C-alpha positions in Angstrom: 0.0 0.0 0.0 1.7 3.3 -1.1 0.3 5.4 1.7 -0.9 5.1 5.3 -4.2 3.3 5.6 -6.0 2.7 8.9 -7.3 -0.8 8.4 -9.2 -0.5 11.6 -11.7 1.8 9.8 -12.5 -0.7 7.1 -15.5 -3.1 7.1 -16.1 -5.6 4.4 -18.9 -8.0 3.3 -17.4 -10.6 0.9 -20.0 -12.8 -0.9 -18.9 -15.6 -3.0 -21.5 -18.1 -4.5 -20.7 -21.4 -5.8 -22.9 -24.5 -6.4 -26.3 -23.2 -7.4 -28.6 -26.1 -7.7 -29.1 -25.7 -11.4 -25.6 -24.3 -12.2 -23.0 -25.9 -10.2 -19.6 -24.4 -10.5 -16.5 -25.9 -8.6 -14.9 -22.6 -7.8 -15.3 -22.8 -4.0 -15.2 -19.1 -3.6 -11.5 -18.8 -4.3 -12.0 -15.1 -5.1 -13.5 -14.4 -1.7 -10.5 -16.0 0.1 -8.1 -13.9 -2.2 -9.9 -10.7 -1.4 -9.9 -11.6 2.3 -6.2 -12.2 2.2 -5.6 -8.8 0.6 -7.7 -7.0 3.1 -6.0 -8.8 6.0 -2.3 -8.8 4.9 -2.2 -5.6 2.9 -4.7 -3.2 4.5 -4.6 -4.8 7.9 -8.3 -4.9 8.3 -9.1 -6.8 11.6 -10.7 -10.2 11.0 -13.8 -9.2 13.0 -14.4 -6.5 10.5 -14.8 -8.9 7.5 -18.1 -10.7 7.0 -17.6 -13.8 4.8 -20.7 -15.4 3.1 -20.1 -18.6 1.2 -16.4 -19.5 1.5 -16.6 -22.7 3.6 -17.5 -25.9 1.8 -19.3 -27.1 5.1 -21.7 -24.2 5.0 -25.3 -25.2 5.4 -28.7 -23.3 5.1 -28.5 -22.9 9.0 -25.0 -21.1 9.0 -24.8 -17.4 8.9 -22.1 -17.7 6.3 -24.7 -19.4 3.8 -25.1 -16.9 1.0 -29.0 -17.0 1.2 -31.1 -14.1 0.3 -31.8 -13.4 4.0 -28.3 -13.7 5.1 -27.0 -11.3 2.3 -29.6 -8.6 3.1 -29.0 -9.2 6.9 -25.3 -8.6 6.5 -26.0 -5.3 4.8 -28.3 -4.1 7.3 -25.9 -5.2 10.2 -23.4 -2.5 8.8 -26.1 0.2 9.4 -26.9 -1.1 13.0 -23.3 -1.7 14.0 -22.3 1.1 16.5 -18.7 0.2 16.0 -18.8 1.2 12.3 -18.2 4.9 12.4 -19.4 7.6 10.0 -16.6 7.9 7.3 -15.3 4.4 7.7 -14.5 2.6 4.5 -17.1 -0.1 3.6 -16.3 -2.8 0.9 -19.1 -4.9 -0.6 -17.8 -7.7 -2.9 -19.7 -10.2 -4.9 -18.2 -13.0 -6.8 -19.3 -16.0 -9.0 -22.7 -16.0 -10.5 -23.9 -13.3 -8.3 -25.0 -10.8 -10.9 -26.4 -12.6 -13.7 -30.2 -12.3 -14.0 -32.4 -9.9 -16.0 -36.1 -9.4 -15.5 -38.5 -8.0 -18.1 -42.2 -7.7 -17.2 -44.8 -9.5 -19.2 -48.5 -9.1 -19.7 -49.2 -11.5 -16.9 -47.5 -9.0 -14.5 -50.3 -6.5 -14.9 -50.4 -2.9 -16.2 -49.1 -1.5 -12.9 -45.9 -3.4 -13.1 -45.6 -2.8 -16.9 -45.8 0.9 -16.3 -43.2 0.7 -13.5 -40.7 -1.1 -15.7 -41.6 0.6 -18.9 -38.0 1.7 -19.6 -36.5 -1.7 -19.5 -35.8 -4.7 -17.4 -34.4 -5.0 -13.9 -31.2 -6.4 -13.0 -30.6 -8.8 -10.0 -28.0 -10.6 -8.0 -28.6 -14.3 -7.5 -28.5 -15.6 -3.8 -27.8 -19.4 -3.5 -31.3 -20.2 -2.3 -32.9 -18.5 -5.3 -36.1 -20.2 -6.6 -36.3 -22.6 -3.6 -39.4 -22.7 -1.4 -39.1 -20.6 1.8 -40.7 -21.5 5.2 -43.9 -20.0 4.0 -43.7 -22.1 0.7 -43.3 -18.9 -1.3 -40.4 -19.1 -3.9 -37.4 -17.2 -2.7 -36.6 -14.4 -5.3 -33.3 -12.9 -6.4 -32.3 -9.5 -5.0 -33.1 -6.5 -7.4 -30.7 -3.9 -8.3 -33.4 -1.4 -6.9 -33.3 -3.2 -3.4 -29.6 -3.5 -3.3 -28.9 0.1 -4.4 -31.5 1.3 -1.8 -29.9 -0.5 1.0 -26.4 0.8 0.0 -27.9 4.3 -0.1 -29.3 3.7 3.6 -25.8 2.7 4.6 -24.3 5.8 3.1 -26.8 8.0 4.9 -25.8 6.5 8.3 -22.1 5.7 7.8 -21.0 8.0 5.1 -20.3 7.5 1.3 -16.9 5.9 1.5 -18.4 2.7 0.0 -16.7 0.6 -2.7 -18.9 -2.1 -4.5 -17.0 -4.7 -6.4 -18.8 -7.1 -8.8 -16.7 -10.0 -10.3 -19.7 -11.5 -12.1 -21.6 -11.0 -15.3 -23.5 -7.8 -15.9 -27.1 -8.8 -16.3 -27.3 -7.7 -19.7 -24.7 -10.2 -20.8 -27.0 -13.0 -19.9 -29.3 -12.3 -22.7 -26.9 -12.9 -25.4 -27.5 -16.4 -26.4 -25.2 -19.1 -25.1 -22.3 -18.1 -22.7 -18.7 -18.5 -23.6 -16.5 -21.1 -21.8 -15.5 -19.7 -18.5 -18.3 -17.2 -18.3 -20.0 -16.5 -14.9 -23.7 -16.8 -15.6 -26.7 -18.6 -14.3 -30.1 -19.5 -15.4 -33.4 -17.5 -14.8 -35.7 -18.6 -12.1 -38.5 -21.1 -12.6 -41.1 -20.2 -10.1 -39.9 -16.9 -8.5 -41.3 -13.8 -10.3 -40.3 -10.3 -10.9 -43.4 -9.2 -8.8 -42.3 -11.5 -6.0 -38.7 -10.1 -6.2 -39.9 -6.5 -6.0 -42.4 -7.3 -3.3 -39.9 -8.8 -1.2 -37.5 -5.8 -1.5 -40.4 -3.4 -0.6 -41.2 -5.4 2.3 -37.7 -5.6 3.7 -37.1 -1.9 3.1 -40.5 -1.0 4.6 -41.1 1.3 1.7 -38.4 3.6 2.7 -37.4 4.2 0.1 -40.0 2.6 -2.1 -38.5 0.6 -4.9 -41.9 0.3 -6.5 -42.1 4.0 -7.3 -41.9 5.2 -10.9 -39.7 8.0 -9.8 -37.2 5.6 -8.2 -33.6 6.3 -9.4 -30.3 4.8 -8.4 -28.2 6.6 -5.9 -24.9 7.1 -7.6 -23.5 9.3 -4.8 -23.5 6.6 -2.2 -20.8 4.4 -3.6 -18.2 3.7 -6.4 -18.7 0.5 -8.2 -15.9 -1.6 -9.9 -17.6 -4.1 -12.2 -15.8 -6.9 -14.2 -17.4 -6.1 -17.6 -19.7 -4.0 -19.7 -23.4 -4.8 -19.9 -23.0 -6.7 -23.1 -20.1 -8.9 -22.0 -19.3 -11.9 -19.6 -17.2 -11.8 -16.6 -14.6 -14.5 -17.2 -12.9 -17.0 -14.8 -9.9 -19.3 -15.4 -8.9 -22.7 -14.1 -6.3 -22.7 -11.5 -4.8 -25.2 -9.0 -5.5 -24.9 -5.3 -2.9 -24.8 -2.8 -2.5 -28.7 -2.8 -1.4 -28.3 -6.4 -3.7 -30.9 -7.6 -7.4 -29.9 -6.9 -8.9 -27.8 -9.6 -10.6 -24.5 -9.1 -11.6 -21.2 -10.8 -10.4 -17.8 -10.2 -12.1 -14.7 -11.5 -9.8 -12.8 -14.0 -11.1 -9.4 -12.8 -10.5 -10.1 -9.1 -7.0 -11.6 -9.7 -6.1 -8.6 -12.0 -7.5 -6.0 -9.5 -5.6 -7.4 -6.7 -2.5 -7.7 -8.6 -2.7 -4.0 -9.4 -3.4 -3.0 -5.8 -0.2 -4.9 -4.7 1.9 -3.5 -7.5 4.0 -0.3 -7.9 1.6 1.1 -10.4 -0.9 1.9 -7.5 0.3 5.2 -5.9 -1.2 7.6 -3.4 -2.7 9.6 -6.1 -4.4 6.8 -8.1 -8.0 7.5 -8.6 -10.8 4.8 -8.9 -11.4 5.8 -12.4 -7.7 4.9 -13.3 -8.0 1.3 -12.2 -9.6 0.4 -15.6 -6.1 1.3 -17.3 -4.3 -1.4 -15.2 -6.6 -4.3 -14.8 -7.1 -7.0 -17.4 -9.1 -5.8 -20.5 -10.0 -7.7 -23.6 -12.7 -7.6 -26.5 -14.8 -10.0 -24.1 -14.2 -8.2 -20.8 -13.9 -4.4 -20.2 -14.1 -3.3 -16.6 -16.6 -0.5 -15.6 -15.8 2.0 -13.0 -18.8 4.3 -12.0 -20.4 6.5 -9.4 -20.3 10.1 -8.7 -17.1 9.7 -6.7 -15.2 7.8 -9.2 -12.6 10.5 -9.4 -11.8 10.0 -5.6 -8.5 8.4 -4.5 -8.6 4.6 -4.0 -10.1 3.9 -0.6 -11.2 7.6 -0.4 -7.8 8.6 1.1 -7.6 12.4 1.8 
């Protein structure tokens, strides 16, 4: 790290999802482990400030580390409620694997109100591991819409400040609509029983209508965070085969995560490097061009003054 960083003022939620029931991928959340190692070894973030979801092979639906819909949302709201997280602390939200790979468009069956709400296009979503399963009330568990996720991040920013970095090493939802994915692409299938209406209703219920994600006037809050995404909306986020520590067991590593961490550990990263400058250093190709967005994308990395 090229400048002094107080790791005690960093908090991270690291979510890595493998083994969807319909789309198993033997990656075992290697990216989450790599990100955790960077935070611990390079930024010296205390272990208790890092919330992991999904990295343990033994995780079951009863574990708090199981990357279910409820656990992902709970982890985000805990940041808001945590009195130890001070205003102005750095908050990192990281998604890996298939986590951003669904796109919803309304149909005539959804009714006129929903058609009017989404008349400008579809709604993106991240995919929890329990997506499309039946919950305790027998209602299908939906994905997490970009409206719900953005609204929660906006609430975090109001309470804890807008030094928030959201990192997505997974397909932009738009990329899923382009026919068959390429080898190594991080995509997953649409839901069979969970619906767009159910997804929006679940988000509205969890947020308590504050803010309402069902409003025609809803707009994403781009001031609350900077987003680092692996690819453009027409591309796929790619992974490559790797060998794990034993040298034999195969696994997968996200090209974007590996490239980003390599840059952050390199001499190219200086005290003056801005978020927007990251795109010049991380892996780019015709098939994967990183995206840096947000009102504060010109800020120094980790919002250093």
